[in-house]
C-alpha positions as CSV (number, residue, x, y, z in Angstrom):
1,X,60.4,29.1,46.1
2,X,60.8,26.4,43.2
3,X,57.4,26.3,41.6
4,X,56.0,23.2,40.0
5,X,53.7,23.4,37.3
6,X,50.7,21.1,36.6
7,X,50.1,19.2,33.3
8,X,47.6,16.7,32.2
9,X,48.9,13.9,29.7
10,X,47.4,10.7,28.7
11,X,49.1,7.5,30.0
12,X,50.6,6.9,26.5
13,X,52.0,10.4,26.4
14,X,53.7,10.9,29.8
15,X,57.1,9.0,28.7
16,X,57.1,10.7,25.5
17,X,58.1,14.0,27.3
18,X,61.0,12.7,29.4
19,X,63.4,14.0,30.5
20,X,62.0,16.7,32.7
21,X,64.8,19.1,34.2
22,X,62.2,21.3,35.7
23,X,59.6,20.6,38.2
24,X,56.2,19.5,37.0
25,X,53.2,17.5,38.2
26,X,51.5,15.3,35.6
27,X,48.3,14.0,36.3
28,X,48.7,14.7,39.9
29,X,52.0,12.9,40.1
30,X,55.6,14.8,40.6
31,X,57.7,13.6,37.8
32,X,61.1,12.3,38.5
33,X,63.6,14.9,37.1
34,X,66.1,13.7,34.7
35,X,64.4,10.4,33.9
36,X,66.0,8.6,31.0
37,X,69.1,11.1,31.2
38,X,72.5,10.7,32.9
39,X,71.3,13.2,35.9
40,X,69.9,11.7,39.0
41,X,66.8,13.1,40.3
42,X,68.5,14.1,43.6
43,X,71.0,16.1,42.0
44,X,68.7,18.0,39.7
45,X,66.4,18.8,42.4
46,X,69.1,20.2,44.6
47,X,70.5,22.2,41.4
48,X,67.2,23.7,40.6
49,X,66.5,24.7,44.0
50,X,69.9,26.7,44.2
51,X,69.2,28.1,40.6
52,X,65.7,29.4,41.9
53,X,67.5,31.4,44.6
54,X,69.5,33.0,41.7
55,X,66.9,33.0,38.9
56,X,63.5,32.9,40.7
57,X,61.7,35.7,42.4
58,X,64.8,37.6,43.3
59,X,65.8,38.0,39.6
60,X,62.3,38.7,38.5
61,X,61.9,41.5,41.2
62,X,64.6,43.2,39.7
63,X,63.3,43.4,36.1
64,X,60.5,45.7,34.9
65,X,58.3,42.9,33.1
66,X,55.0,44.5,32.7
67,X,54.2,44.7,29.0
68,X,57.6,43.8,27.9
69,X,58.8,41.1,25.3
70,X,60.9,38.6,26.3
71,X,63.3,35.9,23.9
72,X,64.8,33.0,25.9
73,X,67.9,31.3,24.3
74,X,68.4,27.6,24.5
75,X,64.9,27.9,26.7
76,X,64.5,24.2,27.3
77,X,60.8,23.9,28.3
78,X,60.6,27.6,29.0
79,X,60.2,27.3,32.7
80,X,62.0,30.6,33.6
81,X,60.1,32.4,31.0
82,X,56.7,31.1,32.5
83,X,57.9,32.3,35.8
84,X,58.5,35.8,34.2
85,X,55.1,35.8,32.3
86,X,53.4,35.9,35.7
87,X,54.8,39.3,36.2
88,X,52.9,40.7,33.3
89,X,55.0,40.1,29.9
90,X,53.3,41.2,26.7
91,X,55.0,38.2,24.5
92,X,57.5,35.4,24.9
93,X,59.8,33.6,22.5
94,X,61.7,30.7,23.4
95,X,64.4,29.2,21.0
96,X,65.5,25.6,21.6
97,X,67.0,23.1,19.5
98,X,65.8,19.9,20.9
99,X,62.3,18.9,19.9
100,X,61.5,17.1,23.0
101,X,61.8,20.3,25.0
102,X,59.7,22.3,22.5
103,X,57.0,19.6,23.0
104,X,57.2,19.9,26.8
105,X,57.2,24.1,26.5
106,X,54.1,23.9,24.4
107,X,52.3,21.5,26.7
108,X,53.5,23.6,29.7
109,X,52.6,26.9,28.6
110,X,49.6,25.8,27.0
111,X,48.1,24.7,30.4
112,X,49.4,27.5,32.5
113,X,47.2,30.1,33.8
114,X,49.8,32.8,34.0
115,X,50.8,32.6,30.5
116,X,51.1,35.3,28.1
117,X,51.1,35.0,24.3
118,X,54.0,32.7,23.3
119,X,56.0,31.4,20.5
120,X,58.4,28.4,20.7
121,X,61.1,28.1,17.7
122,X,62.7,25.1,17.1
123,X,66.0,26.2,15.7
124,X,69.7,27.2,16.2
125,X,70.6,29.7,19.0
126,X,73.6,30.6,16.4
127,X,71.2,32.6,14.2
128,X,72.2,33.6,10.7
129,X,70.9,37.0,11.1
130,X,70.3,39.6,13.9
131,X,66.8,38.5,15.1
132,X,63.9,41.3,15.8
133,X,64.3,43.5,18.8
134,X,63.0,42.3,22.3
135,X,62.9,44.2,25.4
136,X,64.6,41.4,27.6
137,X,66.8,38.6,26.6
138,X,67.4,35.5,28.8
139,X,70.6,33.7,28.1
140,X,70.7,31.1,30.6
141,X,72.9,27.8,30.7
142,X,74.1,28.0,27.1
143,X,77.3,30.1,26.6
144,X,79.6,27.7,27.7
145,X,78.2,24.9,25.2
146,X,79.0,27.4,22.1
147,X,82.2,27.3,20.1
148,X,81.9,31.2,19.6
149,X,79.9,32.5,22.7
150,X,81.2,35.8,22.0
151,X,79.2,36.3,18.8
152,X,76.1,34.9,20.2
153,X,76.3,37.4,23.2
154,X,77.2,40.4,20.7
155,X,73.9,39.3,18.7
156,X,71.9,39.4,21.8
157,X,73.3,42.9,22.8
158,X,72.4,44.2,19.4
159,X,68.8,42.9,19.4
160,X,67.6,43.7,23.1
161,X,66.4,47.2,24.4
162,X,66.3,47.1,28.2
163,X,67.8,44.3,30.2
164,X,70.0,41.2,29.5
165,X,70.2,38.1,31.8
166,X,73.3,35.8,31.5
167,X,73.8,32.8,33.6
168,X,76.6,30.5,32.6
169,X,79.4,28.2,33.7
170,X,82.6,30.1,33.6
171,X,86.5,29.5,34.2
172,X,89.0,32.2,35.4
173,X,91.7,30.9,33.0
174,X,90.0,28.2,30.8
175,X,91.7,26.6,27.8
176,X,90.3,25.5,24.7
177,X,88.8,22.0,25.2
178,X,87.0,19.2,23.0
179,X,83.3,19.4,23.6
180,X,82.0,15.8,24.1
181,X,79.1,14.7,21.9
182,X,78.3,16.1,18.7
183,X,77.5,19.7,19.9
184,X,73.9,19.5,18.6
185,X,72.9,20.5,22.0
186,X,70.9,23.3,20.7
187,X,70.9,22.8,16.9
188,X,74.3,24.3,16.8
189,X,75.3,23.3,13.3
190,X,78.5,25.3,12.6
191,X,80.6,23.6,15.1
192,X,84.2,23.5,13.2
193,X,86.3,21.4,15.2
194,X,83.9,21.0,18.0
195,X,86.2,22.8,20.3
196,X,84.9,25.2,23.0
197,X,86.1,27.5,25.7
198,X,84.4,28.4,28.8
199,X,84.0,32.3,29.1
200,X,85.2,34.0,32.4
201,X,83.4,36.9,34.1
202,X,85.8,39.2,33.0
203,X,85.6,38.4,29.4
204,X,81.7,38.5,29.6
205,X,81.5,41.8,31.3
206,X,84.2,43.5,28.7
207,X,82.2,42.4,25.9
208,X,78.8,43.8,27.3
209,X,80.7,47.0,28.3
210,X,82.0,47.4,25.0
211,X,78.6,47.0,23.5
212,X,77.2,49.6,25.6
213,X,75.8,47.4,28.3
214,X,78.0,48.8,31.0
215,X,75.3,48.8,34.0
216,X,76.1,45.3,35.2
217,X,74.4,43.7,38.4
218,X,76.2,40.5,39.4
219,X,73.8,38.1,40.9
220,X,76.2,35.1,41.3
221,X,79.9,35.4,41.1
222,X,81.3,31.9,40.5
223,X,81.1,30.5,44.0
224,X,78.9,27.6,43.3
225,X,78.6,25.1,46.1
226,X,81.0,22.1,45.0
227,X,78.3,19.6,45.1
228,X,76.6,21.5,42.4
229,X,79.8,21.3,40.1
230,X,80.2,17.7,39.5
231,X,83.5,16.6,39.5
232,X,84.8,14.7,36.4
233,X,82.7,16.7,33.9
234,X,84.2,17.7,30.6
235,X,84.2,21.4,31.9
236,X,85.4,21.0,35.3
237,X,89.2,21.0,36.5
238,X,88.3,22.4,40.1
239,X,87.8,25.8,39.0
240,X,84.8,26.0,37.0
241,X,81.7,27.7,38.8
242,X,78.8,29.7,37.8
243,X,77.8,33.3,37.2
244,X,74.6,35.0,36.8
245,X,74.1,38.8,36.1
246,X,71.8,41.2,34.6
247,X,73.0,44.2,32.0
248,X,71.6,47.3,31.3
249,X,72.5,50.4,29.0
């Protein structure tokens, strides 16, 4: 079930935290998802309800989270991590390149009853060096935004002990394409020409397997409902869906 978290903000602060992409109730009022963005509330509500079926309790039930550390790449406000914190996490680190979502995350986690010790880092998901090891890594909704997703995923395999959760748009036969905008989606500084290529499920599983993460459980296989893959988006030529998986050694 899609969970809405409650926050208390002064009237002057509320607008400073838009846009929300995850369900929150502020001062007793359900926030309109996507306010100030190009995404409609109705679309985002359907989208998050669908994702909850993949990334919510059904995923968390498959992970041993008790006394584990979790790093969340491109975490937005840390919504999925906070859901995991309620299962006994020892420590959470969220990496996010957009300052508004760091503010959201600190506010959200700071008022949550089920939080664990946590840290939000405003920074580049394309790290300069392999980060400290954690037990579990979440890589949700970011790989298809990266000019070199393979390097990021490889780095995750080298710094994770127990389980890696990957969720991303994929394409079975994608060609390189120009990314719209400036590719600062998550403080990605080394963009080169700004050309990205959607991964395929086969490419992801091959990379994970080669890195020793060959025990892979597919949670979503790319058959995303058409209503949730907006036509005309830069990534969509009619074949782009989403996949989700858990990888273990």
